[in-house]
C-alpha positions in Angstrom: 1.2 12.2 -28.2 -2.3 13.4 -28.9 -4.2 13.9 -25.7 -7.6 15.4 -25.2 -7.5 18.3 -22.8 -10.0 17.7 -20.1 -7.8 18.3 -17.0 -8.4 21.6 -15.2 -5.6 23.9 -13.8 -5.5 21.8 -10.6 -4.8 18.7 -12.8 -8.1 17.2 -11.8 -9.9 14.9 -14.3 -13.4 16.1 -14.9 -16.3 14.8 -16.9 -14.7 12.4 -19.4 -11.5 10.4 -19.9 -8.9 11.5 -22.4 -9.1 8.4 -24.7 -10.3 7.7 -28.3 -13.9 7.5 -27.1 -15.1 9.7 -24.3 -15.9 7.7 -21.2 -17.9 9.1 -18.2 -15.8 9.1 -15.1 -16.2 10.2 -11.5 -14.1 10.7 -8.4 -14.4 8.3 -5.5 -15.7 9.5 -2.2 -13.0 9.8 0.5 -13.4 8.4 4.0 -11.2 8.6 7.1 -10.5 5.3 9.0 -9.2 6.1 12.5 -6.8 3.3 13.5 -7.1 4.4 17.1 -10.8 3.4 17.1 -11.8 -0.2 18.0 -11.6 -2.5 15.0 -15.3 -3.3 15.3 -16.4 0.3 14.6 -13.8 1.7 12.3 -15.7 1.0 9.1 -19.2 2.0 10.3 -19.5 5.1 8.2 -18.3 3.4 5.0 -20.6 0.5 5.5 -23.7 2.6 6.3 -23.3 4.6 3.1 -23.1 1.5 0.9 -25.7 -0.8 2.3 -28.0 -0.2 -0.7 -25.4 -1.9 -3.0 -25.3 -5.3 -1.1 -27.9 -7.1 -3.2 -26.0 -6.5 -6.4 -22.8 -7.4 -4.7 -24.1 -10.7 -3.4 -25.6 -11.6 -6.8 -22.2 -10.9 -8.5 -20.4 -12.9 -5.8 -22.6 -15.9 -6.5 -21.9 -15.6 -10.2 -18.1 -15.5 -9.6 -18.3 -18.4 -7.1 -20.0 -20.6 -9.6 -17.5 -19.7 -12.4 -14.6 -20.5 -10.1 -15.9 -23.5 -8.1 -18.7 -25.0 -10.2 -22.5 -24.8 -10.3 -25.1 -25.3 -7.7 -24.6 -27.5 -4.6 -20.9 -28.2 -5.5 -20.1 -24.5 -5.5 -22.0 -23.8 -2.3 -20.4 -26.8 -0.4 -16.9 -25.8 -1.4 -17.5 -22.1 -0.5 -18.9 -23.2 2.9 -15.7 -25.2 3.6 -13.5 -22.3 2.5 -15.3 -19.9 4.8 -15.0 -22.2 7.9 -11.3 -22.9 7.3 -10.3 -19.3 6.6 -11.9 -18.2 9.9 -10.3 -21.1 11.8 -6.7 -20.6 10.7 -4.1 -17.8 11.3 -4.4 -16.5 7.8 -6.5 -13.6 9.1 -5.2 -11.6 12.2 -7.4 -10.9 15.2 -7.6 -7.3 14.2 -8.8 -8.1 10.7 -11.3 -10.6 12.0 -12.7 -8.0 14.4 -13.0 -5.5 11.6 -15.0 -8.0 9.6 -17.1 -8.9 12.6 -17.9 -5.2 13.1 -18.9 -4.8 9.4 -21.1 -7.9 9.6 -23.1 -6.5 12.5 -24.3 -3.9 10.0 -24.6 -6.0 6.9 -26.1 -9.3 8.1 -29.7 -8.0 8.1 -29.1 -7.0 4.4 -27.9 -10.5 3.4 -24.1 -10.1 3.8 -23.1 -12.3 6.8 -19.7 -12.7 8.4 -18.7 -15.9 6.6 -19.6 -14.4 3.2 -17.6 -11.3 4.1 -14.6 -13.5 4.8 -14.9 -15.3 1.5 -15.4 -12.0 -0.3 -12.2 -10.5 1.2 -10.3 -13.7 0.4 -11.5 -13.8 -3.2 -10.1 -10.4 -4.0 -6.6 -11.8 -3.9 -7.4 -14.2 -6.8 -9.6 -12.4 -9.3 -8.4 -8.9 -10.0 -6.8 -8.3 -13.4 -4.8 -5.1 -13.7 -2.3 -2.9 -15.5 0.4 -1.1 -13.5 3.4 1.1 -14.7 6.3 2.7 -12.9 7.9 5.7 -14.5 10.2 8.5 -13.4 8.9 12.1 -13.6 8.9 15.6 -12.1 8.6 16.0 -8.3 5.2 17.8 -8.2 5.9 19.0 -4.6 9.2 20.6 -5.4 9.3 21.9 -9.0 11.9 24.6 -8.5 14.6 22.0 -7.5 13.9 20.1 -10.7 14.1 17.0 -8.5 12.6 13.8 -10.0 10.3 11.3 -8.3 8.6 8.0 -9.1 5.0 7.7 -10.4 2.9 4.5 -10.0 0.2 4.3 -12.6 -2.6 1.8 -12.0 -5.7 0.4 -13.7 -7.7 -2.1 -11.8 -9.8 -4.4 -14.0 -12.4 -6.7 -12.6 -15.4 -8.6 -14.1 -17.6 -7.2 -11.4 -19.8 -4.2 -12.2 -21.0 -3.5 -8.6 -17.4 -2.6 -7.6 -17.8 0.7 -9.5 -20.4 1.8 -6.9 -18.2 0.5 -4.0 -14.9 2.2 -5.0 -13.7 4.6 -2.3 -10.6 6.4 -1.2 -9.6 5.8 2.4 -7.3 8.0 4.5 -6.0 5.8 7.3 -5.1 7.9 10.3 -3.5 7.5 13.7 -3.6 10.3 16.3 -5.1 12.6 13.7 -2.3 12.2 11.2 -2.3 10.3 7.9 -0.5 7.0 8.0 -1.3 6.0 4.4 -4.0 6.4 1.8 -5.6 3.8 -0.4 -8.1 3.2 -3.2 -10.3 0.2 -2.1 -13.9 -1.0 -1.9 -16.6 -0.8 0.7 -16.8 -4.1 2.7 -13.2 -4.9 1.9 -10.5 -4.3 4.5 -7.4 -5.4 2.6 -5.4 -3.1 0.2 -4.7 -3.6 -3.5 -3.6 0.0 -4.2 -2.0 2.3 -1.7 0.6 5.0 -0.9 2.7 5.8 2.2 4.0 9.3 2.4 7.4 10.4 3.8 7.6 10.9 7.5 10.3 12.3 9.7 12.8 12.4 6.8 12.1 8.8 5.7 11.1 8.2 2.1 7.6 7.1 1.1 6.4 4.5 -1.3 3.4 3.3 -3.2 2.2 -0.3 -4.0 -0.2 -2.0 -6.3 -1.1 -5.7 -6.6 -1.6 -7.5 -9.9 -3.2 -10.9 -10.3 -0.9 -13.8 -11.4 -2.2 -17.2 -12.5 0.3 -20.1 -12.4 -2.1 -23.0 -11.7 -5.6 -23.9 -12.7 -7.2 -24.1 -9.3 -7.9 -22.3 -6.0 -7.2 -25.5 -4.1 -3.4 -24.9 -3.9 -4.1 -21.7 -2.1 -6.6 -23.4 0.1 -3.9 -25.9 1.1 -1.5 -23.1 1.9 -4.0 -21.5 4.2 -4.4 -24.8 6.1 -0.8 -25.9 6.3 1.3 -22.8 6.5 -0.9 -20.0 7.7 0.3 -17.9 4.8 -0.7 -14.2 4.7 -3.5 -12.9 2.4 -1.7 -10.7 -0.1 -4.1 -7.7 0.4 -3.7 -7.7 4.2 0.1 -8.1 3.8 0.1 -4.9 1.6 -2.0 -3.1 4.3 0.5 -4.2 7.0 3.4 -3.0 4.9 1.8 0.4 4.3 1.0 0.7 8.0 4.3 -0.4 9.5 7.2 0.0 7.0 9.0 3.3 6.9 11.1 3.1 3.8 10.9 1.8 0.2 13.7 -0.7 1.0 11.8 -2.1 4.0 8.6 -2.4 2.0 10.3 -4.2 -0.9 12.0 -6.6 1.5 8.8 -7.6 3.2 6.9 -8.0 0.0 9.6 -10.1 -1.5 10.0 -12.5 1.4 6.6 -12.8 3.2 4.8 -16.2 2.8 1.7 -15.5 0.8 -1.5 -17.4 0.0 -1.4 -16.6 -3.7 1.1 -15.9 -6.5 1.0 -12.3 -7.6 2.9 -9.4 -9.0 3.8 -6.6 -6.5 4.6 -3.2 -8.1 6.4 -0.8 -5.8 7.5 2.8 -6.4 9.6 5.0 -4.0 10.4 8.7 -4.3 14.1 8.7 -5.3 15.6 8.0 -8.7 15.8 4.2 -9.3 13.3 3.3 -6.6 10.8 1.3 -8.6 10.4 -2.5 -9.1 8.1 -5.3 -10.1 8.4 -8.4 -7.8 7.1 -11.6 -9.4 6.0 -13.8 -6.5 5.3 -17.4 -6.0 3.4 -18.0 -2.8 6.6 -19.0 -0.9 9.4 -17.2 -2.7 10.3 -14.4 -5.0 10.7 -15.7 -8.5 12.0 -12.6 -10.3 12.5 -8.9 -9.9 13.0 -6.1 -12.4 13.9 -2.5 -11.3 14.2 1.0 -12.7 17.5 2.3 -13.9 19.3 4.1 -11.1 20.8 7.5 -12.1 20.8 6.7 -15.8 23.2 3.7 -15.4 22.6 0.3 -16.8 22.7 -3.2 -15.4 21.0 -6.4 -16.1 17.4 -6.5 -14.8 17.0 -2.7 -14.9 14.7 -0.6 -17.1 13.8 3.0 -17.9 10.2 2.3 -17.0 8.3 -0.8 -15.9 4.9 -2.1 -17.1 3.1 -5.1 -15.5 -0.2 -6.6 -16.6 -1.2 -10.2 -15.8 1.5 -12.1 -17.6 5.1 -12.7 -16.6 7.3 -10.0 -18.1 9.5 -12.5 -19.8 6.6 -14.1 -21.7 5.0 -13.0 -24.9 1.9 -15.3 -24.7 -0.3 -16.4 -21.8 0.0 -19.8 -20.2 -2.5 -22.4 -21.5 -4.4 -22.2 -18.2 -5.6 -18.7 -19.3 -8.3 -20.6 -21.3 -10.9 -18.1 -22.4 -10.2 -15.5 -19.6 -10.4 -12.3 -21.6 -8.2 -10.2 -19.3 -5.5 -12.9 -19.2 -5.6 -13.4 -22.9 -5.1 -9.7 -23.7 -2.4 -9.1 -21.1 0.3 -8.8 -23.6 -1.6 -6.3 -25.8 -2.3 -4.2 -22.7 1.4 -4.3 -21.8 2.5 -3.3 -25.3 0.1 -0.4 -25.5 1.1 0.9 -22.1 4.8 0.5 -22.9 4.4 2.5 -26.2 2.8 5.4 -24.3 5.6 5.2 -21.7 8.1 5.6 -24.5 6.3 8.7 -25.8 6.0 10.2 -22.3 9.7 9.6 -21.6 10.6 11.4 -24.8 8.4 14.4 -23.8 10.1 14.5 -20.4 13.6 14.7 -21.9 12.8 18.0 -23.6 10.4 19.5 -21.0 11.0 22.3 -18.6 9.0 21.2 -15.6 9.1 24.6 -13.9 6.3 25.6 -16.3 2.8 24.9 -15.2 1.7 24.0 -18.7 4.3 21.3 -19.1 3.4 19.8 -15.7 -0.2 19.7 -16.9 1.0 18.0 -20.2 3.0 15.5 -18.1 -0.1 14.5 -16.1 -2.2 14.2 -19.3 0.5 11.9 -20.6 0.2 9.7 -17.5 -3.6 9.6 -17.9 -3.2 8.7 -21.6 -1.2 5.6 -20.6 -4.1 4.4 -18.4 -7.1 5.6 -20.4 -6.4 4.2 -23.8 -7.6 1.0 -25.4 -7.0 -1.8 -24.5 -5.4 -0.7 -21.2 -8.8 0.8 -20.6 -11.4 -1.8 -21.2 -14.9 -2.8 -20.4 -13.8 -4.4 -17.1 -11.8 -1.4 -15.8 -13.1 -0.3 -12.4 -10.8 2.7 -11.7 -7.6 4.4 -12.8 -5.1 6.0 -10.4 -1.8 7.9 -10.4 0.0 7.5 -7.1 2.9 9.7 -6.0 4.4 9.2 -2.6 6.4 12.5 -2.8 3.3 14.6 -2.1 1.3 16.3 0.6 -0.5 13.4 2.5 -3.6 15.6 2.7 -4.0 15.5 -1.1 -6.4 12.8 -2.4 -4.9 10.2 -4.7 -5.5 11.1 -8.3 -8.2 8.6 -9.2 -11.2 8.3 -11.6 -13.8 5.6 -11.4 -14.9 4.5 -14.9 -18.6 5.4 -14.6 -20.0 3.2 -17.4 -20.6 -0.4 -18.4 -20.6 0.4 -22.1 -16.9 0.1 -23.1 
């Protein structure tokens, strides 16, 4: 595996990504969200530091709204109905609504009102295209024991350039201690990518959400919001990260919770075999594949897992993909990531992970999976490596793709 060496001795990406063409990258800024604070004021610092980006965000939201709902007055009318119904149902908890109301008090004078914030947060569940991979590797926090742990590798792709400026890392705390960490966006209170660290001897886990399209309309989800009060996927993930203690608990909730949208939920624990991809319909779990536990073999288990935006049992997108670039190339992204996972696995079989150089090479291999074409593409917002078996004070390894020229 040929990898450009631009990771320093602390395994931090600096300057440019290790791919065939150098791509400028940067680290996201980290904020603390104190869950002991009133919901209305928790996000004040985040919001105040990102007010300048609201005009570009609103313009991009209008573009996406017209692409999904139709042009002009039709789009505006449907969006207005969506906003009113979402606020009036139980889809959003009182705590979430209060957080959004608090954010709106700071953003309304800049053109981002409460109803638009609600629609913005709802829309994230339906439009993110991503690549995620789960692979077993060395326990970075306990090298001498040669213990293995599970890595969750994640690219988030979105046809929304303003999100690059809004990408942040959030350290959610209670009583001064980290509850979980996440990579998210300013003005967005749900979680698409997060990690819960071990506490009191209980194992941690990490989660990423990938978009799944099984119908040609948002109106099915709209109906579920009205009729069943199903949970938004991103707020469900935040709830799991905040309340679940173990990998098993997290997987159970994510597999059974009634959701607004179909999706792929990728979960990684810290012990051998603790990794899975849950293919979800809104009401039920449709399929699950898991990592091989302890080098054994059974049906539905794999040495590593890769998920893009196509069902793992399909080779071609469904006809409803139309001309959606990120749905149409989902299989190519999956193949490229899987080939690199194969190479990284072969390296791991012969590596001595008590040596610092081989640990550095392992992380370079992880970045190579994410930062190669077409896994890395012109819509990639950020790339992350999540490891639950780490010090919770360490930032998530993340780089924001700091260019629109891919």
